[in-house]
C-alpha positions as YAML, in Angstrom:
chain: A
units: angstrom
residues:
- id: 1
  name: PHE
  ca: [30.96, -29.66, 241.69]
- id: 2
  name: THR
  ca: [28.50, -31.21, 243.87]
- id: 3
  name: LYS
  ca: [25.40, -29.40, 241.44]
- id: 4
  name: TYR
  ca: [24.36, -31.52, 238.57]
- id: 5
  name: ASP
  ca: [23.88, -28.35, 236.21]
- id: 6
  name: ASP
  ca: [27.34, -26.82, 237.15]
- id: 7
  name: LEU
  ca: [29.25, -29.75, 236.75]
- id: 8
  name: TYR
  ca: [27.53, -30.92, 233.26]
- id: 9
  name: ASN
  ca: [28.19, -27.71, 231.70]
- id: 10
  name: PHE
  ca: [31.33, -27.34, 232.75]
- id: 11
  name: GLY
  ca: [32.52, -30.63, 231.56]
- id: 12
  name: LYS
  ca: [30.30, -30.87, 228.12]
- id: 13
  name: ASP
  ca: [33.09, -29.20, 225.83]
- id: 14
  name: LYS
  ca: [36.04, -30.99, 227.37]
- id: 15
  name: ASN
  ca: [38.48, -33.46, 226.10]
- id: 16
  name: ILE
  ca: [39.46, -34.87, 229.54]
- id: 17
  name: LEU
  ca: [38.13, -34.31, 233.25]
- id: 18
  name: THR
  ca: [39.58, -35.34, 236.40]
- id: 19
  name: ILE
  ca: [38.89, -34.23, 239.99]
- id: 20
  name: GLU
  ca: [40.42, -32.96, 243.15]
- id: 21
  name: ILE
  ca: [37.98, -34.56, 245.59]
- id: 22
  name: GLU
  ca: [35.70, -37.50, 245.46]
- id: 23
  name: LYS
  ca: [32.75, -35.70, 246.93]
- id: 24
  name: VAL
  ca: [31.48, -34.80, 243.39]
- id: 25
  name: ASN
  ca: [28.01, -35.20, 241.60]
- id: 26
  name: ILE
  ca: [28.07, -38.78, 239.73]
- id: 27
  name: LYS
  ca: [24.99, -38.58, 237.54]
- id: 28
  name: ALA
  ca: [26.87, -35.65, 235.82]
- id: 29
  name: LEU
  ca: [29.92, -37.44, 235.27]
- id: 30
  name: LEU
  ca: [27.95, -40.50, 234.15]
- id: 31
  name: ASP
  ca: [26.14, -38.61, 231.89]
- id: 32
  name: LEU
  ca: [28.99, -36.68, 230.48]
- id: 33
  name: GLU
  ca: [30.98, -40.12, 230.05]
- id: 34
  name: LYS
  ca: [28.06, -41.18, 227.80]
- id: 35
  name: ASP
  ca: [28.53, -37.76, 225.85]
- id: 36
  name: GLY
  ca: [31.69, -39.11, 224.75]
- id: 37
  name: VAL
  ca: [33.85, -36.97, 227.83]
- id: 38
  name: THR
  ca: [37.14, -38.92, 228.76]
- id: 39
  name: ILE
  ca: [36.69, -39.08, 232.92]
- id: 40
  name: TYR
  ca: [39.76, -40.08, 234.81]
- id: 41
  name: PRO
  ca: [39.21, -41.81, 237.17]
- id: 42
  name: GLU
  ca: [36.68, -43.16, 235.61]
- id: 43
  name: PRO
  ca: [33.18, -42.33, 237.31]
- id: 44
  name: SER
  ca: [32.14, -45.63, 238.14]
- id: 45
  name: VAL
  ca: [35.52, -46.32, 240.50]
- id: 46
  name: ILE
  ca: [34.72, -42.67, 241.89]
- id: 47
  name: GLN
  ca: [30.94, -43.87, 242.84]
- id: 48
  name: GLN
  ca: [32.19, -47.06, 244.62]
- id: 49
  name: ILE
  ca: [34.82, -44.97, 246.62]
- id: 50
  name: GLN
  ca: [32.50, -42.42, 247.97]
- id: 51
  name: ASP
  ca: [30.83, -45.25, 249.71]
- id: 52
  name: LYS
  ca: [32.74, -46.61, 252.66]
- id: 53
  name: GLY
  ca: [30.45, -49.50, 252.64]
- id: 54
  name: LEU
  ca: [31.01, -50.24, 248.95]
- id: 55
  name: GLN
  ca: [34.53, -49.93, 249.32]
- id: 56
  name: LYS
  ca: [34.95, -52.47, 251.97]
- id: 57
  name: GLN
  ca: [32.66, -54.70, 250.20]
- id: 58
  name: PHE
  ca: [35.20, -54.52, 246.71]
- id: 59
  name: TYR
  ca: [37.64, -55.59, 249.07]
- id: 60
  name: GLN
  ca: [35.75, -58.53, 250.32]
- id: 61
  name: GLN
  ca: [34.94, -59.64, 246.68]
- id: 62
  name: HIS
  ca: [38.67, -58.84, 245.21]
- id: 63
  name: ASN
  ca: [40.46, -61.01, 248.69]
- id: 64
  name: ILE
  ca: [42.10, -57.67, 249.37]
- id: 65
  name: PRO
  ca: [43.02, -57.96, 253.07]
- id: 66
  name: SER
  ca: [41.11, -55.59, 255.07]
- id: 67
  name: SER
  ca: [39.35, -55.36, 258.57]
- id: 68
  name: PRO
  ca: [36.06, -57.47, 259.13]
- id: 69
  name: PHE
  ca: [32.98, -55.38, 259.14]
- id: 70
  name: THR
  ca: [29.33, -54.77, 259.22]
- id: 71
  name: ILE
  ca: [26.91, -52.50, 257.51]
- id: 72
  name: TYR
  ca: [24.24, -50.86, 259.48]
- id: 73
  name: ALA
  ca: [21.44, -48.65, 258.18]
- id: 74
  name: ASN
  ca: [21.51, -46.19, 261.28]
- id: 75
  name: ALA
  ca: [23.21, -45.97, 264.71]
- id: 76
  name: ASP
  ca: [20.34, -47.72, 266.34]
- id: 77
  name: GLU
  ca: [20.82, -50.79, 264.63]
- id: 78
  name: ILE
  ca: [24.24, -50.76, 266.18]
- id: 79
  name: ARG
  ca: [22.86, -50.10, 269.40]
- id: 80
  name: THR
  ca: [20.69, -52.95, 269.45]
- id: 81
  name: ALA
  ca: [23.66, -55.23, 267.96]
- id: 82
  name: VAL
  ca: [25.34, -54.32, 270.93]
- id: 83
  name: ALA
  ca: [22.58, -54.98, 273.40]
- id: 84
  name: ASN
  ca: [21.92, -58.21, 271.55]
- id: 85
  name: GLY
  ca: [25.72, -59.24, 272.32]
- id: 86
  name: GLU
  ca: [26.12, -59.40, 268.17]
- id: 87
  name: LEU
  ca: [28.84, -56.34, 268.58]
- id: 88
  name: ASN
  ca: [31.23, -56.36, 270.90]
- id: 89
  name: TYR
  ca: [33.85, -53.42, 272.08]
- id: 90
  name: PRO
  ca: [36.36, -52.27, 270.82]
- id: 91
  name: PHE
  ca: [35.25, -51.12, 267.32]
- id: 92
  name: VAL
  ca: [35.44, -48.02, 264.76]
- id: 93
  name: GLN
  ca: [32.07, -46.42, 263.37]
- id: 94
  name: LYS
  ca: [32.13, -45.14, 259.71]
- id: 95
  name: SER
  ca: [29.81, -43.07, 258.12]
- id: 96
  name: ARG
  ca: [29.39, -44.69, 254.61]
- id: 97
  name: LYS
  ca: [29.39, -40.79, 252.95]
- id: 98
  name: ASP
  ca: [31.19, -37.69, 253.40]
- id: 99
  name: GLY
  ca: [33.96, -38.65, 255.54]
- id: 100
  name: TYR
  ca: [37.20, -37.10, 255.49]
- id: 101
  name: ASP
  ca: [40.17, -35.74, 257.93]
- id: 102
  name: GLY
  ca: [39.10, -37.76, 260.30]
- id: 103
  name: LYS
  ca: [35.45, -36.51, 260.19]
- id: 104
  name: GLY
  ca: [32.66, -39.40, 259.97]
- id: 105
  name: VAL
  ca: [34.59, -41.68, 262.04]
- id: 106
  name: HIS
  ca: [33.88, -42.58, 265.91]
- id: 107
  name: VAL
  ca: [35.83, -45.07, 268.02]
- id: 108
  name: VAL
  ca: [33.77, -47.00, 270.55]
- id: 109
  name: ASN
  ca: [35.69, -48.23, 273.22]
- id: 110
  name: GLU
  ca: [32.93, -48.87, 276.01]
- id: 111
  name: VAL
  ca: [29.04, -48.16, 276.46]
- id: 112
  name: LYS
  ca: [29.49, -44.52, 277.08]
- id: 113
  name: ASP
  ca: [30.72, -43.91, 273.56]
- id: 114
  name: LEU
  ca: [27.52, -45.36, 272.38]
- id: 115
  name: ASP
  ca: [25.87, -41.77, 273.56]
- id: 116
  name: SER
  ca: [28.27, -40.22, 270.52]
- id: 117
  name: LEU
  ca: [27.45, -42.56, 267.71]
- id: 118
  name: ILE
  ca: [27.09, -41.25, 264.00]
- id: 119
  name: GLU
  ca: [23.54, -40.48, 263.14]
- id: 120
  name: ALA
  ca: [24.04, -42.02, 259.70]
- id: 121
  name: PRO
  ca: [24.31, -45.07, 257.35]
- id: 122
  name: CYS
  ca: [27.54, -46.67, 258.49]
- id: 123
  name: LEU
  ca: [29.80, -49.41, 258.88]
- id: 124
  name: VAL
  ca: [31.48, -51.00, 261.91]
- id: 125
  name: GLU
  ca: [34.91, -52.19, 261.44]
- id: 126
  name: GLU
  ca: [36.71, -54.33, 264.39]
- id: 127
  name: LYS
  ca: [39.29, -51.80, 266.06]
- id: 128
  name: VAL
  ca: [42.57, -53.09, 264.37]
- id: 129
  name: GLU
  ca: [45.72, -53.37, 266.94]
- id: 130
  name: ILE
  ca: [47.71, -51.01, 264.74]
- id: 131
  name: PHE
  ca: [51.33, -50.72, 265.26]
- id: 132
  name: LYS
  ca: [51.63, -48.49, 262.22]
- id: 133
  name: GLU
  ca: [49.54, -46.57, 259.72]
- id: 134
  name: LEU
  ca: [51.48, -46.54, 256.48]
- id: 135
  name: ALA
  ca: [50.41, -45.44, 252.68]
- id: 136
  name: VAL
  ca: [51.03, -46.05, 249.18]
- id: 137
  name: ILE
  ca: [50.58, -43.55, 246.16]
- id: 138
  name: VAL
  ca: [49.93, -45.82, 243.26]
- id: 139
  name: ALA
  ca: [49.48, -44.56, 239.65]
- id: 140
  name: ARG
  ca: [48.10, -46.36, 236.62]
- id: 141
  name: ASN
  ca: [47.92, -44.51, 233.16]
- id: 142
  name: SER
  ca: [45.34, -45.20, 230.45]
- id: 143
  name: LYS
  ca: [47.60, -47.97, 228.83]
- id: 144
  name: GLY
  ca: [47.47, -50.15, 232.11]
- id: 145
  name: GLU
  ca: [50.83, -49.18, 232.96]
- id: 146
  name: THR
  ca: [51.29, -49.06, 237.18]
- id: 147
  name: ILE
  ca: [53.92, -47.74, 239.07]
- id: 148
  name: ALA
  ca: [53.88, -47.52, 243.04]
- id: 149
  name: TYR
  ca: [55.69, -44.92, 244.98]
- id: 150
  name: PRO
  ca: [57.66, -45.62, 248.58]
- id: 151
  name: THR
  ca: [55.52, -46.52, 251.51]
- id: 152
  name: VAL
  ca: [55.28, -43.53, 254.10]
- id: 153
  name: GLU
  ca: [54.13, -43.85, 257.60]
- id: 154
  name: MET
  ca: [51.97, -41.42, 259.14]
- id: 155
  name: GLU
  ca: [51.69, -40.15, 262.76]
- id: 156
  name: PHE
  ca: [48.35, -38.26, 263.51]
- id: 157
  name: ASN
  ca: [47.44, -35.64, 266.18]
- id: 158
  name: PRO
  ca: [45.40, -37.85, 268.58]
- id: 159
  name: THR
  ca: [43.00, -34.92, 269.16]
- id: 160
  name: ALA
  ca: [42.04, -34.02, 265.64]
- id: 161
  name: ASN
  ca: [42.47, -37.11, 263.79]
- id: 162
  name: LEU
  ca: [44.69, -35.60, 261.11]
- id: 163
  name: VAL
  ca: [47.75, -36.35, 259.76]
- id: 164
  name: GLU
  ca: [50.46, -34.49, 261.37]
- id: 165
  name: PHE
  ca: [53.82, -36.34, 260.75]
- id: 166
  name: LEU
  ca: [54.52, -38.14, 257.55]
- id: 167
  name: VAL
  ca: [57.99, -39.74, 257.57]
- id: 168
  name: CYS
  ca: [59.29, -41.06, 253.92]
- id: 169
  name: PRO
  ca: [60.78, -43.76, 253.66]
- id: 170
  name: ALA
  ca: [58.85, -45.64, 256.00]
- id: 171
  name: ALA
  ca: [60.64, -47.45, 258.97]
- id: 172
  name: ILE
  ca: [59.96, -50.93, 258.02]
- id: 173
  name: SER
  ca: [60.98, -54.20, 256.98]
- id: 174
  name: ASP
  ca: [61.78, -54.79, 253.31]
- id: 175
  name: GLU
  ca: [59.10, -57.73, 253.16]
- id: 176
  name: VAL
  ca: [56.55, -55.19, 254.66]
- id: 177
  name: GLU
  ca: [57.76, -52.66, 251.65]
- id: 178
  name: GLN
  ca: [57.03, -55.13, 248.97]
- id: 179
  name: VAL
  ca: [53.80, -56.55, 250.51]
- id: 180
  name: ALA
  ca: [52.25, -52.91, 250.85]
- id: 181
  name: GLN
  ca: [53.47, -51.80, 247.36]
- id: 182
  name: ALA
  ca: [52.18, -55.26, 245.81]
- id: 183
  name: MET
  ca: [48.78, -54.50, 247.99]
- id: 184
  name: ALA
  ca: [48.54, -51.05, 246.58]
- id: 185
  name: LYS
  ca: [48.88, -52.26, 242.62]
- id: 186
  name: GLN
  ca: [46.32, -54.87, 243.37]
- id: 187
  name: VAL
  ca: [43.82, -52.33, 244.58]
- id: 188
  name: ILE
  ca: [44.20, -49.91, 241.57]
- id: 189
  name: GLU
  ca: [44.34, -52.60, 238.86]
- id: 190
  name: SER
  ca: [41.13, -54.45, 240.99]
- id: 191
  name: TYR
  ca: [39.28, -51.27, 240.40]
- id: 192
  name: ASN
  ca: [40.57, -50.78, 236.79]
- id: 193
  name: MET
  ca: [41.28, -47.24, 237.49]
- id: 194
  name: THR
  ca: [43.07, -44.55, 235.60]
- id: 195
  name: GLY
  ca: [45.12, -41.84, 237.51]
- id: 196
  name: ILE
  ca: [46.53, -41.88, 241.08]
- id: 197
  name: LEU
  ca: [45.41, -43.46, 244.21]
- id: 198
  name: ALA
  ca: [46.32, -43.53, 247.68]
- id: 199
  name: VAL
  ca: [46.28, -46.48, 249.53]
- id: 200
  name: GLU
  ca: [45.88, -46.13, 253.59]
- id: 201
  name: LEU
  ca: [47.20, -49.38, 255.09]
- id: 202
  name: PHE
  ca: [47.31, -50.91, 258.27]
- id: 203
  name: LEU
  ca: [50.41, -52.60, 259.58]
- id: 204
  name: ASP
  ca: [49.03, -54.51, 262.72]
- id: 205
  name: LYS
  ca: [50.95, -56.15, 265.71]
- id: 206
  name: GLU
  ca: [50.98, -59.28, 264.04]
- id: 207
  name: GLY
  ca: [52.70, -58.18, 261.20]
- id: 208
  name: ASN
  ca: [49.53, -58.06, 258.93]
- id: 209
  name: VAL
  ca: [49.18, -55.34, 256.10]
- id: 210
  name: LEU
  ca: [45.44, -54.34, 255.72]
- id: 211
  name: VAL
  ca: [43.62, -51.43, 253.32]
- id: 212
  name: ASN
  ca: [42.00, -49.27, 255.37]
- id: 213
  name: GLU
  ca: [40.82, -46.97, 253.00]
- id: 214
  name: VAL
  ca: [41.54, -44.89, 249.55]
- id: 215
  name: ALA
  ca: [41.43, -41.86, 247.93]
- id: 216
  name: PRO
  ca: [41.33, -41.59, 244.12]
- id: 217
  name: ARG
  ca: [43.31, -38.26, 243.77]
- id: 218
  name: PRO
  ca: [46.00, -36.41, 244.68]
- id: 219
  name: HIS
  ca: [46.43, -36.74, 248.25]
- id: 220
  name: ASN
  ca: [48.01, -35.38, 251.91]
- id: 221
  name: SER
  ca: [50.27, -38.90, 251.99]
- id: 222
  name: GLY
  ca: [51.83, -37.48, 248.88]
- id: 223
  name: HIS
  ca: [52.63, -34.12, 249.21]
- id: 224
  name: HIS
  ca: [56.26, -35.04, 250.02]
- id: 225
  name: THR
  ca: [56.36, -36.18, 246.60]
- id: 226
  name: ILE
  ca: [56.69, -32.59, 245.27]
- id: 227
  name: GLU
  ca: [60.47, -32.11, 246.79]
- id: 228
  name: SER
  ca: [61.46, -35.74, 247.67]
- id: 229
  name: ILE
  ca: [60.80, -37.87, 244.91]
- id: 230
  name: HIS
  ca: [61.79, -37.79, 241.12]
- id: 231
  name: THR
  ca: [58.19, -37.14, 240.09]
- id: 232
  name: SER
  ca: [55.84, -35.52, 242.14]
- id: 233
  name: GLN
  ca: [51.96, -37.11, 242.71]
- id: 234
  name: TYR
  ca: [50.61, -34.10, 240.51]
- id: 235
  name: GLU
  ca: [52.68, -34.64, 237.83]
- id: 236
  name: GLN
  ca: [52.31, -38.50, 238.01]
- id: 237
  name: HIS
  ca: [48.44, -37.99, 237.90]
- id: 238
  name: LEU
  ca: [48.82, -35.86, 234.89]
- id: 239
  name: ARG
  ca: [51.08, -38.57, 233.24]
- id: 240
  name: ALA
  ca: [48.35, -41.26, 233.76]
- id: 241
  name: ILE
  ca: [45.32, -39.36, 232.84]
- id: 242
  name: LEU
  ca: [46.99, -38.24, 229.41]
- id: 243
  name: GLY
  ca: [48.25, -41.69, 228.59]
- id: 244
  name: LEU
  ca: [52.13, -40.75, 228.91]
- id: 245
  name: PRO
  ca: [54.72, -42.96, 230.11]
- id: 246
  name: LEU
  ca: [54.84, -42.87, 233.86]
- id: 247
  name: GLY
  ca: [57.35, -40.87, 235.75]
- id: 248
  name: SER
  ca: [60.20, -42.35, 238.29]
- id: 249
  name: THR
  ca: [58.95, -42.82, 241.83]
- id: 250
  name: ALA
  ca: [62.59, -43.15, 243.30]
- id: 251
  name: ILE
  ca: [63.55, -41.07, 246.25]
- id: 252
  name: LYS
  ca: [65.76, -38.04, 245.64]
- id: 253
  name: CYS
  ca: [66.37, -37.32, 249.42]
- id: 254
  name: PRO
  ca: [64.54, -38.74, 252.56]
- id: 255
  name: SER
  ca: [61.62, -36.25, 254.09]
- id: 256
  name: VAL
  ca: [59.35, -35.33, 256.46]
- id: 257
  name: MET
  ca: [56.19, -33.75, 255.85]
- id: 258
  name: ILE
  ca: [54.14, -31.98, 258.61]
- id: 259
  name: ASN
  ca: [50.84, -30.42, 258.49]
- id: 260
  name: ILE
  ca: [50.55, -26.82, 259.10]
- id: 261
  name: LEU
  ca: [47.21, -26.88, 261.67]
- id: 262
  name: GLY
  ca: [45.34, -23.69, 263.05]
- id: 263
  name: SER
  ca: [46.15, -23.40, 266.52]
- id: 264
  name: SER
  ca: [44.00, -24.47, 269.55]
- id: 265
  name: GLY
  ca: [41.99, -21.53, 270.62]
- id: 266
  name: TYR
  ca: [42.58, -19.56, 267.84]
- id: 267
  name: ALA
  ca: [39.47, -18.62, 265.01]
- id: 268
  name: GLY
  ca: [39.67, -15.59, 262.51]
- id: 269
  name: PRO
  ca: [42.14, -13.64, 260.21]
- id: 270
  name: ALA
  ca: [44.97, -15.99, 259.86]
- id: 271
  name: LYS
  ca: [48.35, -14.76, 261.18]
- id: 272
  name: TYR
  ca: [51.66, -17.14, 260.94]
- id: 273
  name: VAL
  ca: [54.22, -17.13, 263.86]
- id: 274
  name: GLY
  ca: [57.50, -18.36, 263.59]
- id: 275
  name: LEU
  ca: [57.82, -18.24, 259.57]
- id: 276
  name: ASP
  ca: [61.21, -16.43, 259.82]
- id: 277
  name: GLU
  ca: [63.21, -19.02, 262.20]
- id: 278
  name: CYS
  ca: [61.58, -21.75, 260.12]
- id: 279
  name: MET
  ca: [62.45, -20.67, 256.71]
- id: 280
  name: ALA
  ca: [66.06, -20.48, 257.87]
- id: 281
  name: VAL
  ca: [65.97, -24.37, 258.47]
- id: 282
  name: ASP
  ca: [68.16, -25.88, 255.89]
- id: 283
  name: GLY
  ca: [65.74, -28.30, 253.89]
- id: 284
  name: PHE
  ca: [62.79, -26.66, 254.79]
- id: 285
  name: ASN
  ca: [60.07, -26.52, 252.13]
- id: 286
  name: LEU
  ca: [56.89, -24.24, 253.06]
- id: 287
  name: HIS
  ca: [53.29, -24.73, 251.03]
- id: 288
  name: ILE
  ca: [50.73, -22.37, 252.40]
- id: 289
  name: TYR
  ca: [47.30, -23.08, 251.21]
- id: 290
  name: GLY
  ca: [46.09, -19.52, 250.95]
- id: 291
  name: LYS
  ca: [42.93, -19.79, 253.34]
- id: 292
  name: GLU
  ca: [42.43, -16.13, 254.81]
- id: 293
  name: THR
  ca: [40.61, -17.45, 258.31]
- id: 294
  name: THR
  ca: [41.95, -20.11, 260.51]
- id: 295
  name: LYS
  ca: [40.27, -22.04, 263.08]
- id: 296
  name: PRO
  ca: [41.45, -25.17, 265.66]
- id: 297
  name: PHE
  ca: [43.06, -27.85, 263.83]
- id: 298
  name: ARG
  ca: [42.09, -26.67, 259.98]
- id: 299
  name: LYS
  ca: [44.60, -27.66, 257.54]
- id: 300
  name: MET
  ca: [46.50, -24.24, 256.50]
- id: 301
  name: GLY
  ca: [49.18, -25.87, 254.84]
- id: 302
  name: HIS
  ca: [52.42, -28.04, 254.79]
- id: 303
  name: ALA
  ca: [55.82, -27.96, 255.33]
- id: 304
  name: THR
  ca: [58.27, -30.89, 253.95]
- id: 305
  name: ILE
  ca: [61.82, -31.24, 255.60]
- id: 306
  name: LEU
  ca: [64.42, -32.79, 253.48]
- id: 307
  name: ASP
  ca: [67.77, -34.29, 254.82]
- id: 308
  name: THR
  ca: [69.74, -37.11, 254.16]
- id: 309
  name: ASP
  ca: [69.53, -38.38, 257.38]
- id: 310
  name: ILE
  ca: [66.13, -39.10, 258.26]
- id: 311
  name: ASN
  ca: [66.62, -38.71, 262.07]
- id: 312
  name: LYS
  ca: [67.88, -35.25, 261.94]
- id: 313
  name: ALA
  ca: [64.73, -34.56, 259.12]
- id: 314
  name: LYS
  ca: [62.52, -35.58, 262.03]
- id: 315
  name: GLU
  ca: [64.46, -33.32, 264.86]
- id: 316
  name: LYS
  ca: [64.29, -30.31, 262.49]
- id: 317
  name: ALA
  ca: [60.28, -31.27, 261.94]
- id: 318
  name: ARG
  ca: [59.78, -31.23, 265.77]
- id: 319
  name: ASN
  ca: [61.09, -28.10, 266.18]
- id: 320
  name: ILE
  ca: [59.18, -26.78, 263.54]
- id: 321
  name: GLN
  ca: [56.19, -28.18, 264.64]
- id: 322
  name: ASP
  ca: [57.21, -26.00, 268.19]
- id: 323
  name: LYS
  ca: [57.67, -22.68, 266.44]
- id: 324
  name: LEU
  ca: [55.26, -22.45, 263.66]
- id: 325
  name: LYS
  ca: [51.84, -21.50, 264.87]
- id: 326
  name: VAL
  ca: [48.88, -20.37, 263.01]
- id: 327
  name: ILE
  ca: [46.94, -17.85, 265.42]
- id: 328
  name: SER
  ca: [44.79, -15.23, 264.80]
...
């Protein structure tokens, strides 16, 4: 999907094309669109979202709250800006292209962190004093109708910088919930995008909601919808791109989703430990991705735990995290 000929030849006889990852060959998509193939999300939107610098400029242009930023051509420009007193610690460096799952992100808290800067075109953001990391999945169909899912709250693995704990509904006020959903709808409508969009948000310590970044596809922050919401993010995406009525986003049951990551210290053929014990837990739903080999912190699957009492769901999730391991 990154090679022009492969993508163009695959798509040229299709009625509708969609994506599962935004790192695709944009020229092929634009040419297919010119030739009459319907593509959702729209190639022009994918092209903007591929580049985190363009994303940030888009939010600025459309008055969508996000953290202050500066674009740099390379790491040396950042070092020069620090030396000249134009840039102060702490800050976050993000590569403009190809970042995912925490890759392409570097937090700079002090001078020694400058040695590990990403050597690529990038942007630098002020480091937000984060109270909670949130996400809203929002859908917009080809008729322009939109609907948002309940806000979820994310907890990250501090070593791998991957989401490992996702709670629905988020423990936030009704006011923050309304702001988060309205902001997600504002983003997808401003992009004039068709499909499903994951909008990652920061709730800072002063109560402000800020857009971090977006993904124009079904996303890790929406996996729980398969079991816990009336319409899963995958069905919703299909409804959206086919111009069908959007489905209910009401919660069927509170849930906690955990990523199943490769255990530290293991690399090789994957072996799952603790499955029997975990599958005996009420409300446990397992999704293994079929990857034959494991390595530390590789996403190998996810599990969603349902319980009418969200605190009990969290307790079950912690126990499952302790018991379910991927080794080799």
